[in-house]
KOLSEMI-148674 format. One record per residue (C-alpha): residue number from 1; chain; x, y, z. Coordinates in nm, 4 decimals, decimal comma. Layout:
N
+-----+-------+----------+----------+----------+
:   n : chain :       xx :       yy :       zz :
+-----+-------+----------+----------+----------+
: NUM :     A :        X :        Y :        Z :
...
+-----+-------+----------+----------+----------+
This chain:
164
+-----+-------+----------+----------+----------+
:   n : chain :       xx :       yy :       zz :
+-----+-------+----------+----------+----------+
:   1 :     A :  18,1142 :   7,8508 :  25,1675 :
:   2 :     A :  18,0291 :   8,2221 :  25,3145 :
:   3 :     A :  17,8441 :   8,4286 :  25,0562 :
:   4 :     A :  18,0754 :   8,7256 :  24,9147 :
:   5 :     A :  17,8411 :   8,8821 :  24,7459 :
:   6 :     A :  17,4840 :   8,8181 :  24,6218 :
:   7 :     A :  17,2986 :   8,8887 :  24,3006 :
:   8 :     A :  16,9300 :   8,9318 :  24,2191 :
:   9 :     A :  16,8659 :   8,7384 :  23,8854 :
:  10 :     A :  16,5849 :   8,7759 :  23,6664 :
:  11 :     A :  16,3940 :   8,6760 :  23,3488 :
:  12 :     A :  16,3760 :   8,9601 :  23,1015 :
:  13 :     A :  16,0801 :   8,8177 :  22,9288 :
:  14 :     A :  15,8795 :   8,7922 :  23,2452 :
:  15 :     A :  15,9839 :   9,1449 :  23,3581 :
:  16 :     A :  15,9026 :   9,3237 :  23,0423 :
:  17 :     A :  15,5507 :   9,1744 :  23,0773 :
:  18 :     A :  15,5340 :   9,3431 :  23,3897 :
:  19 :     A :  15,6180 :   9,0378 :  23,6123 :
:  20 :     A :  15,9003 :   9,0453 :  23,8629 :
:  21 :     A :  16,0313 :   8,6987 :  23,8438 :
:  22 :     A :  16,3375 :   8,6318 :  24,0051 :
:  23 :     A :  16,5817 :   8,4931 :  24,3308 :
:  24 :     A :  16,8835 :   8,6066 :  24,5128 :
:  25 :     A :  17,1743 :   8,4157 :  24,4285 :
:  26 :     A :  17,4925 :   8,3719 :  24,6491 :
:  27 :     A :  17,7978 :   8,3614 :  24,5338 :
:  28 :     A :  18,0447 :   8,1690 :  24,5104 :
:  29 :     A :  17,7928 :   7,9104 :  24,3762 :
:  30 :     A :  17,7747 :   7,5839 :  24,2120 :
:  31 :     A :  17,6187 :   7,4304 :  23,8869 :
:  32 :     A :  17,3205 :   7,3098 :  24,0758 :
:  33 :     A :  17,2250 :   7,5838 :  24,2611 :
:  34 :     A :  17,2388 :   7,8038 :  23,8990 :
:  35 :     A :  17,0418 :   7,5740 :  23,7318 :
:  36 :     A :  16,7866 :   7,5355 :  23,9866 :
:  37 :     A :  16,7453 :   7,9022 :  24,0179 :
:  38 :     A :  16,7277 :   7,9676 :  23,6407 :
:  39 :     A :  16,4676 :   7,6888 :  23,5950 :
:  40 :     A :  16,2857 :   7,8483 :  23,8844 :
:  41 :     A :  16,2458 :   8,1902 :  23,6972 :
:  42 :     A :  16,1350 :   8,0454 :  23,3989 :
:  43 :     A :  16,4865 :   8,0630 :  23,1998 :
:  44 :     A :  16,4817 :   7,7237 :  23,0493 :
:  45 :     A :  16,7440 :   7,7302 :  22,7747 :
:  46 :     A :  16,4993 :   7,6673 :  22,4881 :
:  47 :     A :  16,2195 :   7,8893 :  22,5066 :
:  48 :     A :  16,3527 :   8,1751 :  22,7326 :
:  49 :     A :  16,7587 :   8,1741 :  22,7337 :
:  50 :     A :  16,8260 :   8,5055 :  22,8725 :
:  51 :     A :  16,8435 :   8,6633 :  23,2074 :
:  52 :     A :  16,9503 :   8,9608 :  23,3636 :
:  53 :     A :  17,0514 :   9,1152 :  23,7064 :
:  54 :     A :  16,8535 :   9,3906 :  23,9058 :
:  55 :     A :  17,0846 :   9,4361 :  24,1671 :
:  56 :     A :  17,3903 :   9,3410 :  24,3383 :
:  57 :     A :  17,4921 :   9,3289 :  24,7068 :
:  58 :     A :  17,8501 :   9,2865 :  24,9047 :
:  59 :     A :  17,9799 :   9,3849 :  25,2073 :
:  60 :     A :  18,2808 :   9,4719 :  24,9841 :
:  61 :     A :  18,2610 :   9,8306 :  24,9514 :
:  62 :     A :  18,2171 :   9,9877 :  24,5825 :
:  63 :     A :  18,2184 :   9,6359 :  24,4467 :
:  64 :     A :  17,8657 :   9,6457 :  24,2981 :
:  65 :     A :  17,9322 :   9,9755 :  24,1165 :
:  66 :     A :  18,1251 :   9,7849 :  23,8898 :
:  67 :     A :  17,9049 :   9,4778 :  23,7925 :
:  68 :     A :  17,6400 :   9,5391 :  23,5117 :
:  69 :     A :  17,2929 :   9,3816 :  23,4655 :
:  70 :     A :  17,4243 :   9,1340 :  23,1725 :
:  71 :     A :  17,7205 :   9,0091 :  23,3988 :
:  72 :     A :  17,8050 :   8,6330 :  23,2857 :
:  73 :     A :  17,7288 :   8,3923 :  23,6020 :
:  74 :     A :  18,0308 :   8,1811 :  23,5340 :
:  75 :     A :  18,2803 :   8,5224 :  23,5846 :
:  76 :     A :  18,0811 :   8,6264 :  23,8665 :
:  77 :     A :  18,1476 :   8,2716 :  24,0457 :
:  78 :     A :  18,4780 :   8,2652 :  23,9151 :
:  79 :     A :  18,5405 :   8,6402 :  24,0909 :
:  80 :     A :  18,3580 :   8,5348 :  24,3921 :
:  81 :     A :  18,5890 :   8,2418 :  24,4623 :
:  82 :     A :  18,8979 :   8,4592 :  24,3765 :
:  83 :     A :  18,7544 :   8,7152 :  24,6530 :
:  84 :     A :  18,6696 :   8,4365 :  24,9218 :
:  85 :     A :  19,0484 :   8,3412 :  24,9115 :
:  86 :     A :  19,2002 :   8,7004 :  24,9794 :
:  87 :     A :  19,3863 :   8,7716 :  25,2994 :
:  88 :     A :  19,2539 :   9,0781 :  25,4869 :
:  89 :     A :  19,5328 :   9,3035 :  25,3668 :
:  90 :     A :  19,4924 :   9,1715 :  24,9982 :
:  91 :     A :  19,1225 :   9,2590 :  25,0437 :
:  92 :     A :  19,1705 :   9,6351 :  25,1528 :
:  93 :     A :  19,4048 :   9,6507 :  24,8955 :
:  94 :     A :  19,1320 :   9,5420 :  24,6170 :
:  95 :     A :  18,8924 :   9,7934 :  24,7794 :
:  96 :     A :  19,1183 :  10,0837 :  24,7833 :
:  97 :     A :  19,2205 :  10,0086 :  24,4092 :
:  98 :     A :  18,8207 :   9,9828 :  24,3342 :
:  99 :     A :  18,7740 :  10,3118 :  24,5269 :
: 100 :     A :  19,0453 :  10,5039 :  24,2818 :
: 101 :     A :  18,8161 :  10,3790 :  24,0307 :
: 102 :     A :  19,0090 :  10,3138 :  23,7135 :
: 103 :     A :  18,8543 :  10,0130 :  23,6077 :
: 104 :     A :  18,5765 :   9,8979 :  23,3701 :
: 105 :     A :  18,2328 :   9,7858 :  23,5200 :
: 106 :     A :  18,2366 :   9,4221 :  23,4438 :
: 107 :     A :  18,3611 :   9,1289 :  23,6539 :
: 108 :     A :  18,6029 :   9,0120 :  23,3767 :
: 109 :     A :  18,8300 :   9,3201 :  23,4689 :
: 110 :     A :  18,7931 :   9,2587 :  23,8263 :
: 111 :     A :  18,9003 :   8,9090 :  23,8119 :
: 112 :     A :  19,2120 :   9,0624 :  23,6349 :
: 113 :     A :  19,2238 :   9,3003 :  23,9111 :
: 114 :     A :  19,2480 :   9,0312 :  24,2075 :
: 115 :     A :  19,4901 :   8,8194 :  23,9846 :
: 116 :     A :  19,7124 :   9,1390 :  23,9656 :
: 117 :     A :  19,6876 :   9,2846 :  24,3035 :
: 118 :     A :  20,0942 :   9,2188 :  24,3712 :
: 119 :     A :  20,1340 :   9,4912 :  24,1279 :
: 120 :     A :  19,9868 :   9,7549 :  24,3918 :
: 121 :     A :  20,1080 :   9,8959 :  24,7273 :
: 122 :     A :  19,8782 :  10,0050 :  24,9923 :
: 123 :     A :  20,0082 :  10,3030 :  25,2163 :
: 124 :     A :  19,7251 :  10,3173 :  25,4925 :
: 125 :     A :  19,7229 :  10,6903 :  25,6121 :
: 126 :     A :  19,8770 :  10,8559 :  25,3386 :
: 127 :     A :  19,6690 :  11,0950 :  25,2033 :
: 128 :     A :  19,8702 :  11,3333 :  24,9792 :
: 129 :     A :  20,0958 :  11,3111 :  24,6936 :
: 130 :     A :  20,3777 :  11,4842 :  24,8729 :
: 131 :     A :  20,3208 :  11,2006 :  25,1532 :
: 132 :     A :  20,3611 :  10,9497 :  24,9127 :
: 133 :     A :  20,6834 :  11,0940 :  24,7359 :
: 134 :     A :  20,8372 :  11,1257 :  25,0962 :
: 135 :     A :  20,7825 :  10,7538 :  25,1301 :
: 136 :     A :  20,9297 :  10,6449 :  24,8249 :
: 137 :     A :  21,2184 :  10,8778 :  24,8332 :
: 138 :     A :  21,3480 :  10,8872 :  25,1797 :
: 139 :     A :  21,1883 :  10,5435 :  25,3189 :
: 140 :     A :  21,1703 :  10,2861 :  25,0426 :
: 141 :     A :  21,5105 :  10,4663 :  24,8852 :
: 142 :     A :  21,3414 :  10,4098 :  24,5585 :
: 143 :     A :  21,5556 :  10,6883 :  24,4422 :
: 144 :     A :  21,8510 :  10,8821 :  24,5701 :
: 145 :     A :  21,7905 :  11,2270 :  24,6800 :
: 146 :     A :  22,1285 :  11,3878 :  24,8003 :
: 147 :     A :  22,0780 :  11,5546 :  25,1698 :
: 148 :     A :  22,1947 :  11,9246 :  25,0478 :
: 149 :     A :  21,8828 :  11,8683 :  24,7372 :
: 150 :     A :  21,6099 :  11,7469 :  24,9855 :
: 151 :     A :  21,4643 :  12,1065 :  25,0606 :
: 152 :     A :  21,4512 :  12,1614 :  24,6712 :
: 153 :     A :  21,3157 :  11,8187 :  24,5606 :
: 154 :     A :  20,9658 :  11,8327 :  24,4498 :
: 155 :     A :  20,7876 :  11,5621 :  24,6441 :
: 156 :     A :  20,4683 :  11,6012 :  24,5613 :
: 157 :     A :  20,5585 :  11,5830 :  24,1893 :
: 158 :     A :  20,7194 :  11,2639 :  24,2509 :
: 159 :     A :  20,4533 :  11,1000 :  24,4492 :
: 160 :     A :  20,1797 :  11,1972 :  24,1949 :
: 161 :     A :  20,4062 :  11,0129 :  23,9543 :
: 162 :     A :  20,4433 :  10,7016 :  24,1763 :
: 163 :     A :  20,0673 :  10,7111 :  24,2450 :
: 164 :     A :  20,0207 :  10,7482 :  23,8458 :
+-----+-------+----------+----------+----------+
């Protein structure tokens, strides 16, 4: 399976002692790869039970801005599996919602977003609230604006409400 994103996983005990011990883990992954990586960096679950993530890298624009250093590896893997199953259109919608920036900085929130992409509509090329208002009022016929009132209708305010 192709990598959706990667994370540099490190051992915090060795890091605070001045040693950068860590490796890159590609997501989605499997249990064997995770356990092997943790063992190689000295996170054995007995003497050292913690890991932290120094950095993320992905071709999905903005994804790494929402992921933190103490993310759960299982949640990250679940997120990567969900992202790998998205169509091109769904991925564009996901990136647009990320760019809009109304999500917490955690993998769980991004998992919820992927599972609820059907709640969002992407309108490429629409840059203003007025354009969005006209699409919904005139083309989607979400509301009925009588012809004689169209010159007085506040498409911008309506578009802002739709966007929100």
